[in-house]
Every structure is written in C-alpha cells, then in structure tokens.
N, C-alpha and C positions, 0 to 999 in steps of 0.2 A: 505494501500500500503505499503510494506516496506521499510526500509531506503535506502535498493541498489537499489531498483525501482525508487527511488526519486532522487537518486545521478545519475542515467542512462541519466536523460535527461538535466545533468548538463554538458556542453560538451567546457566547458572555460576552457584551460588549469592551476591551480593554484598554478604553481611554485613560491618559495621563493627564495631568498637570501639567504646564510648563516648570522646566527645574529652576531654581533661583538661584542669581551669580551671586548671593552673597548674605548676610544675616541681614534683615530679621528673616527667620524661618517659620512658617506653620508648625505649631502642635500636631502631632500624630492623634487622632478621635478615642484610639482603644487606648493609649497607654501616656498620652500627654508627654513624650520625648517631642525634641527638635525634629521635622523630616527635612529633605531636598528640597519641597518646595517654599515659593514664595509666601509671606506672612499675608499678603494681599491677595492669595488667592481664596475663592468662594467656593465650598466643594466639600467634598470628604478628602481628606490625606492620612495618610498612613507614613511611619517611618519605615527604614526599609526593612527590620527586622518583623515587623508585624504584617507589611505589604509581600514580603517573603512567606510567610507563615498563612496568611490570607489566599496567596496564590494556590499553595499545596491543600490549604481545605476545600477550596472550587475548583482546583484543574479536571481536567477532562480523563477518564479513566476508558482507554479504548479498550 
C-alpha cells in the first residue's frame, strides 16, 4: 500500500498555528507550559510534549 493510500484513511485536519519568532509564547492548553506558538495566536495550542502525546492518542491505526 502506498503512502498516499495510507494517508487517505486519516481524516483528521492537522492544521497548525504559525511558529513564533520569539517570546512571548502561548501557553499549552493542557499543561500550561510555553509552546512554540505566538501568544497572539487565538486557538488551541499545545507544547511539544502534549502535541506528541495527542498525536499518539489520535493516530490512525492501519
């Protein structure tokens, strides 16, 4: 099965906020640690650890 065929099964929209050039950073909505995203971003932001854990939790199993 090709990579394109595998990705057809994942229907989750994986849009990400823009990366910040520097402080101030937005807080993670789960653990309140600084994220890699600008504080001005309006929406759900996750720190790298919580982002990785969320990706593991919601990943598509083939």
